[in-house]
C-alpha positions as CSV (number, residue, x, y, z in Angstrom):
1,M,10.7,30.1,-4.4
2,T,8.5,28.1,-6.4
3,E,11.4,26.8,-8.6
4,L,13.2,26.3,-5.7
5,A,10.8,23.8,-4.4
6,N,10.2,22.0,-7.3
7,K,13.7,20.9,-7.4
8,L,13.8,19.4,-4.0
9,P,14.3,15.8,-3.7
10,E,11.0,13.6,-3.2
11,V,10.7,11.5,-0.8
12,R,9.4,7.9,-1.5
13,M,7.0,5.8,0.5
14,T,6.0,2.0,-0.4
15,P,4.1,-0.8,1.5
16,I,6.7,-3.0,3.5
17,P,5.1,-5.9,2.0
18,R,6.1,-4.5,-1.2
19,L,9.7,-4.3,-0.7
20,A,9.7,-8.3,-0.9
21,Q,8.2,-8.5,-4.1
22,G,11.1,-10.6,-6.4
23,G,12.4,-12.2,-3.0
24,R,12.5,-12.3,0.7
25,W,16.3,-11.7,0.5
26,R,15.4,-8.2,-0.5
27,V,14.1,-6.8,2.9
28,E,15.8,-9.5,4.8
29,A,19.6,-9.6,3.7
30,M,21.9,-7.1,5.0
31,R,22.2,-3.9,3.2
32,S,21.8,-0.1,3.0
33,Y,20.5,2.8,1.3
34,S,21.4,6.1,0.3
35,S,18.4,7.9,1.5
36,N,17.0,7.7,5.3
37,L,14.5,5.4,5.9
38,L,11.8,4.9,8.6
39,L,10.2,2.0,8.9
40,W,6.3,2.2,10.4
41,F,4.7,-1.3,11.6
42,T,1.4,-1.4,12.0
43,R,0.7,-4.9,12.3
44,G,3.0,-8.3,12.4
45,Q,5.8,-8.8,14.6
46,G,9.5,-10.2,13.6
47,R,13.3,-9.1,14.5
48,I,15.3,-6.7,12.7
49,T,18.7,-6.1,12.8
50,V,20.6,-2.5,12.2
51,A,24.4,-2.0,12.2
52,G,24.8,-5.2,13.8
53,T,22.4,-5.7,17.0
54,T,19.1,-7.3,16.5
55,R,16.3,-6.6,18.4
56,G,12.4,-7.5,17.9
57,Y,9.5,-5.7,16.6
58,G,6.3,-5.5,16.8
59,A,3.0,-3.6,15.8
60,H,3.1,0.3,16.1
61,N,7.2,0.2,16.1
62,A,9.0,3.5,13.9
63,V,12.5,2.3,13.4
64,F,14.7,5.0,11.3
65,I,17.6,3.7,10.0
66,P,20.3,6.8,8.4
67,S,21.4,6.7,5.2
68,G,24.4,4.5,4.9
69,V,23.0,1.6,7.9
70,M,23.3,-1.9,7.2
71,H,19.8,-3.8,8.2
72,G,17.6,-6.0,7.3
73,F,14.2,-7.2,8.9
74,E,12.2,-10.6,8.8
75,V,8.9,-9.9,7.0
76,S,6.1,-12.6,7.4
77,T,2.8,-12.7,5.3
78,Q,1.6,-11.2,8.0
79,V,3.5,-8.1,8.4
80,F,2.4,-4.6,7.4
81,G,3.1,-1.2,7.7
82,T,4.8,1.9,5.8
83,A,8.7,2.3,4.7
84,I,9.5,6.4,3.9
85,F,12.7,6.8,2.0
86,I,13.8,10.2,3.1
87,P,16.7,12.3,1.1
88,R,19.8,13.0,2.9
89,D,19.6,16.8,1.8
90,L,16.1,17.9,2.7
91,G,17.6,19.6,6.1
92,F,15.3,18.0,8.4
93,P,16.4,17.2,12.4
94,L,16.8,13.9,12.1
95,P,18.1,11.3,14.0
96,V,21.8,10.9,13.2
97,M,22.1,7.4,15.3
98,P,19.8,4.4,14.4
99,T,16.3,4.7,16.8
100,H,13.7,2.3,17.4
101,L,10.3,3.4,19.1
102,R,7.6,1.5,20.5
103,I,4.5,3.8,20.3
104,R,2.1,2.5,23.0
105,D,-0.4,5.9,22.9
106,A,-3.1,5.6,20.7
107,T,-3.0,9.7,20.0
108,P,1.0,9.7,18.6
109,Q,-0.7,6.7,16.4
110,A,-3.2,8.7,15.2
111,E,-1.2,11.5,14.6
112,V,1.9,9.4,12.6
113,T,-1.3,7.8,10.6
114,G,-2.5,11.3,9.4
115,I,0.6,12.7,8.4
116,L,1.6,9.6,6.3
117,D,-2.2,9.6,5.1
118,N,-1.5,13.1,3.6
119,L,2.3,12.5,2.2
120,Q,0.8,9.7,0.3
121,R,-2.1,11.7,-1.0
122,E,0.4,14.2,-2.0
123,L,2.7,11.8,-3.6
124,E,-0.2,10.6,-5.9
125,G,-1.6,13.2,-6.7
126,S,-1.0,16.4,-9.3
127,Q,-2.1,19.5,-7.2
128,P,-0.2,23.0,-7.7
129,E,2.5,23.0,-5.0
130,R,2.8,19.8,-4.6
131,V,6.5,19.3,-3.8
132,R,6.2,21.9,-1.6
133,A,3.5,19.9,0.3
134,I,5.2,16.9,0.7
135,H,8.5,18.6,2.2
136,H,6.3,20.2,4.5
137,H,4.4,17.1,5.6
138,T,7.5,15.6,5.7
139,G,9.1,18.0,7.6
140,L,6.0,16.8,10.3
141,L,7.1,13.5,10.6
142,A,10.5,14.2,11.4
143,V,9.3,16.5,14.0
144,W,6.9,13.9,15.4
145,M,9.8,11.6,15.3
146,R,11.8,13.9,17.7
147,R,8.8,14.1,20.0
148,Q,8.6,10.8,20.1
149,I,12.0,10.6,21.4
150,L,11.7,13.6,23.5
151,L,8.7,12.3,25.2
152,H,9.1,8.5,25.5
153,E,12.1,6.4,26.6
154,V,13.6,5.3,23.3
155,D,14.3,1.4,23.0
156,N,17.9,2.2,22.4
157,K,20.5,1.1,25.5
158,A,23.8,2.3,25.9
159,P,25.6,0.2,23.6
160,D,27.9,-2.0,25.2
161,A,31.7,-3.1,24.1
162,A,29.8,-5.9,22.0
163,Q,27.5,-3.6,20.3
164,R,29.7,-0.7,19.7
165,L,32.3,-3.5,17.8
166,T,29.6,-4.9,15.5
167,T,28.4,-1.4,14.6
168,R,32.4,-0.5,13.6
169,F,32.1,-3.6,11.9
170,T,28.7,-3.6,9.8
171,E,30.3,0.3,8.8
172,M,33.3,-1.1,7.7
173,I,32.1,-3.8,5.7
174,E,29.5,-0.7,4.2
175,T,32.6,0.8,2.9
176,E,35.3,-2.6,2.1
177,Y,32.8,-4.8,0.6
178,R,33.7,-4.7,-2.9
179,S,37.2,-5.1,-2.1
180,G,37.7,-8.9,-1.6
181,M,38.6,-8.2,2.1
182,N,38.1,-11.7,4.3
183,I,37.2,-11.8,8.0
184,A,40.8,-12.2,9.0
185,E,41.8,-8.7,7.2
186,Y,38.3,-6.8,8.7
187,A,39.6,-8.6,12.3
188,E,43.3,-7.0,11.7
189,A,42.1,-3.4,10.9
190,L,39.5,-3.4,14.2
191,G,42.5,-4.8,16.3
192,V,40.9,-8.0,17.3
193,T,41.1,-11.5,16.6
194,P,38.4,-12.9,14.2
195,T,37.4,-15.1,16.7
196,H,36.5,-12.5,19.1
197,L,34.6,-10.3,16.3
198,S,32.5,-13.8,15.5
199,R,31.8,-13.8,19.2
200,V,30.5,-10.6,20.0
201,C,29.1,-10.5,16.5
202,N,27.0,-13.4,18.1
203,Q,26.2,-12.3,21.0
204,A,24.9,-8.7,19.2
205,C,23.0,-10.8,16.5
206,G,22.9,-13.8,16.7
207,R,25.1,-14.6,13.5
208,P,29.0,-15.1,13.2
209,A,31.1,-12.2,11.3
210,S,31.3,-13.9,8.2
211,A,27.4,-14.4,8.0
212,L,27.1,-10.3,7.7
213,L,29.5,-10.4,5.8
214,S,28.6,-12.5,3.0
215,D,25.0,-11.5,3.0
216,R,26.2,-8.1,2.2
217,V,27.9,-9.3,-0.8
218,I,25.7,-11.9,-2.1
219,F,22.7,-9.2,-1.4
220,E,24.5,-6.6,-3.7
221,A,25.0,-9.2,-6.2
222,R,21.5,-10.3,-6.6
223,R,21.0,-6.4,-6.7
224,L,23.3,-6.1,-9.9
225,L,22.0,-9.9,-11.3
226,S,18.4,-8.5,-11.2
227,E,18.6,-4.6,-11.7
228,T,21.0,-4.3,-14.5
229,K,22.7,-6.0,-17.7
230,T,26.7,-5.9,-15.7
231,P,28.4,-9.4,-17.3
232,I,28.6,-12.0,-14.5
233,Q,32.4,-11.8,-14.8
234,Q,32.3,-8.1,-14.4
235,V,29.9,-8.7,-11.2
236,A,32.7,-10.9,-9.4
237,A,35.0,-8.5,-10.6
238,D,33.2,-5.7,-8.9
239,L,32.5,-7.6,-6.4
240,G,36.1,-9.1,-4.9
241,F,36.1,-12.1,-6.2
242,T,39.1,-13.7,-7.2
243,S,37.5,-15.6,-10.0
244,P,34.1,-15.8,-11.6
245,A,33.8,-19.9,-11.1
246,Y,34.7,-18.7,-7.3
247,F,31.6,-16.2,-7.4
248,T,29.9,-18.8,-8.8
249,R,30.3,-21.5,-6.3
250,A,29.8,-18.7,-3.1
251,F,26.6,-17.3,-4.9
252,Q,25.3,-20.9,-5.2
253,H,26.3,-21.8,-1.9
254,H,23.9,-19.0,-0.5
255,T,21.4,-19.0,-2.7
256,G,20.4,-22.2,-4.3
257,Q,20.9,-21.0,-8.3
258,T,23.8,-20.4,-9.9
259,P,24.3,-16.1,-10.7
260,S,23.1,-17.1,-14.6
261,A,20.0,-19.2,-13.5
262,F,19.4,-16.3,-10.6
263,R,19.1,-13.5,-13.7
264,R,17.5,-15.7,-16.3
265,E,14.0,-15.7,-13.6
266,R,14.1,-12.3,-13.1
């Protein structure tokens, strides 16, 4: 049993301000993770966009984002909290849909703080059975989330037609953003006109469809340029650009830098 426990995938915790190290684009641009993500905000406020829908967040808000769901959120110097990355295959009953909880009572606030403190202690420690303890503390975190969902009204109204369309659009972006598909092609695949798609994206999150798509592509370009040594020409090809020159123009338009200049500064 100990051998099995030591093979369990490990959760990760990081302060939310640290997520923005290297540029606020790392949290504000549209992207997704292969792990589930729980954001526990303890101070500050801003807006968060998840699956194409934008809401405000504030202190003592818990936002759960399943793996593979496109999201981004504003983060100022006044925003504090913790991001917990939870691998998909730990076997806990985690929410299957994005969930936004506003925790107003002091008791559940203290409960989640205690769970996170214990989890952080195990992650940083080297005690025997450390991995098993991490697993169980993460399980308690999953129980805490499920309990809050059952006890409180979740800040998730039934999605209207616009939100359902933007969710489908963002899901398609996540699978196709490397393909070079344009907005007209996305709209055709979704059975709507490009004008309608852009209108409902503006309604749901205040941004046109083209902005959501380009934000996701440029985030991935930045990530590849800063975290890998992949040649710029290959980055362009991998992201569906028809030529390196077109990629350079698009990247510079969105970031104010050429890809080579951005890479030199990393």
